[in-house]
C-alpha positions as CSV (number, residue, x, y, z in Angstrom):
1,X,9.1,-15.0,12.7
2,X,10.1,-11.9,14.6
3,X,8.9,-8.6,13.3
4,X,11.8,-6.3,14.3
5,X,12.5,-2.6,14.0
6,X,14.2,-3.2,10.6
7,X,10.8,-4.2,9.1
8,X,8.7,-2.1,6.8
9,X,5.0,-3.2,7.2
10,X,2.9,-2.3,4.2
11,X,-0.9,-2.5,4.5
12,X,-2.8,-1.8,1.2
13,X,-5.7,-2.3,-1.0
14,X,-6.4,-0.7,-4.4
15,X,-7.4,2.6,-3.0
16,X,-5.3,3.1,0.2
17,X,-1.8,2.2,1.5
18,X,-0.2,2.7,4.9
19,X,3.5,2.2,5.5
20,X,4.5,1.3,9.1
21,X,7.5,0.5,11.2
22,X,7.8,-1.5,14.4
23,X,9.1,0.8,17.2
24,X,9.3,-1.8,19.9
25,X,12.4,-3.8,20.8
26,X,12.6,-7.5,21.3
27,X,9.6,-9.6,20.3
28,X,7.0,-6.8,21.1
29,X,5.2,-5.1,18.3
30,X,4.3,-1.3,18.4
31,X,3.6,0.0,14.9
32,X,4.3,3.6,14.0
33,X,2.9,5.2,10.8
34,X,5.5,6.4,8.4
35,X,3.3,7.4,5.5
36,X,-0.3,7.0,4.4
37,X,-1.7,7.6,0.9
38,X,-5.1,7.2,-0.7
39,X,-6.2,7.2,-4.3
40,X,-8.0,10.5,-3.6
41,X,-4.6,12.1,-2.9
42,X,-3.9,11.8,-6.6
43,X,-7.0,13.8,-7.6
44,X,-6.3,16.5,-5.0
45,X,-2.7,16.9,-6.2
46,X,-4.0,17.6,-9.8
47,X,-6.2,20.5,-8.9
48,X,-5.5,23.5,-11.0
49,X,-6.3,26.8,-9.3
50,X,-6.3,28.6,-12.6
51,X,-8.9,26.3,-14.1
52,X,-12.2,27.9,-15.1
53,X,-15.0,27.5,-12.5
54,X,-17.6,26.3,-14.9
55,X,-16.9,23.1,-16.8
56,X,-16.5,23.4,-20.6
57,X,-19.8,23.3,-22.5
58,X,-20.2,20.3,-24.7
59,X,-21.7,16.9,-25.0
60,X,-19.5,14.0,-24.0
61,X,-20.3,10.5,-25.1
62,X,-21.5,8.3,-22.2
63,X,-19.0,5.7,-21.3
64,X,-20.1,2.1,-21.2
65,X,-19.8,0.0,-18.0
66,X,-16.8,-1.8,-19.5
67,X,-15.0,1.5,-20.4
68,X,-15.8,2.9,-17.0
69,X,-14.5,-0.2,-15.2
70,X,-11.3,-0.1,-17.3
71,X,-10.7,3.5,-16.4
72,X,-11.2,2.8,-12.7
73,X,-8.8,-0.2,-12.9
74,X,-6.2,1.9,-14.6
75,X,-6.5,4.6,-11.9
76,X,-6.1,1.9,-9.2
77,X,-3.1,0.4,-11.0
78,X,-1.4,3.8,-11.2
79,X,-2.1,4.3,-7.5
80,X,-0.5,1.0,-6.6
81,X,2.5,1.8,-8.9
82,X,3.0,5.0,-6.9
83,X,2.6,3.0,-3.6
84,X,5.4,0.7,-4.8
85,X,7.6,3.7,-5.5
86,X,6.9,5.1,-2.0
87,X,7.7,1.7,-0.5
88,X,11.1,1.7,-2.3
89,X,11.9,5.2,-1.1
90,X,11.0,4.4,2.5
91,X,12.9,1.1,2.3
92,X,16.1,3.0,1.3
93,X,15.6,6.0,3.7
94,X,15.0,3.9,6.8
95,X,17.5,1.1,5.9
96,X,14.9,-1.6,6.3
97,X,16.0,-5.2,5.9
98,X,12.6,-6.9,5.7
99,X,9.1,-6.3,4.5
100,X,5.7,-7.5,5.6
101,X,3.2,-7.0,2.9
102,X,-0.5,-7.1,3.9
103,X,-2.8,-6.5,1.0
104,X,-6.0,-7.7,-0.6
105,X,-5.1,-10.3,-3.3
106,X,-5.4,-8.1,-6.4
107,X,-3.4,-5.3,-4.8
108,X,-0.8,-7.8,-3.5
109,X,-0.2,-9.1,-7.1
110,X,0.2,-5.6,-8.5
111,X,2.5,-4.5,-5.7
112,X,4.6,-7.7,-6.1
113,X,5.0,-6.9,-9.8
114,X,5.8,-3.2,-9.3
115,X,8.2,-3.4,-6.4
116,X,11.9,-3.4,-7.2
117,X,14.0,-6.5,-6.8
118,X,15.5,-5.4,-3.5
119,X,12.1,-5.1,-1.8
120,X,10.9,-8.3,-3.5
121,X,13.9,-10.1,-2.0
122,X,13.3,-8.6,1.4
123,X,9.6,-9.5,1.5
124,X,9.5,-12.3,4.0
125,X,5.9,-12.1,5.1
126,X,2.7,-11.8,2.9
127,X,-0.9,-11.8,4.1
128,X,-3.4,-11.8,1.3
129,X,-6.2,-10.0,3.1
130,X,-7.5,-6.4,3.2
131,X,-6.6,-4.8,6.5
132,X,-6.7,-1.2,5.5
133,X,-9.6,-0.5,7.8
134,X,-8.0,-2.4,10.7
135,X,-6.8,-0.3,13.6
136,X,-3.0,-0.1,14.4
137,X,-3.6,-2.0,17.7
138,X,-5.5,-4.8,15.8
139,X,-2.7,-5.0,13.2
140,X,-0.2,-5.4,16.0
141,X,-2.3,-8.1,17.5
142,X,-2.7,-9.8,14.0
143,X,1.1,-9.8,13.5
144,X,1.7,-11.0,17.1
145,X,-1.0,-13.7,17.0
146,X,-0.2,-15.1,13.6
147,X,3.6,-14.6,13.7
148,X,4.3,-18.3,13.5
149,X,1.6,-18.9,10.9
150,X,2.6,-16.1,8.5
151,X,3.3,-17.3,5.0
152,X,7.1,-17.1,4.4
153,X,8.0,-16.1,0.9
154,X,10.9,-17.8,-0.9
């Protein structure tokens, strides 16, 4: 399997996503970052400069572990939904033909579900593993080393 210049490479987990493109010709791999997003970006975008400095006074009921977990999962799901939208936009803007999706298993399932039919059809490579902390050079090596062993979708 050749990862060419018409490939969008998505590396994600439930809190981070990177969108990359191969810039090298032929069978070489030289990944270039197109966009990076983190779950913390969502919080920083919602800052209100007109909000009062002190939090409102009052007593709030303490959330149970189950409720807290559900809130965190919902936040992660919203993040992955936004990542899927970003992937669709980049796919169109850069006229990609193929997608390599590298994500931890839970994120992989959510991204599969949220990505549009065009990207789903173009996803030819999936790696169910979290490589968000892997350097670009090591990702290039991973894709080059396992090129023949990558799971083909379809």
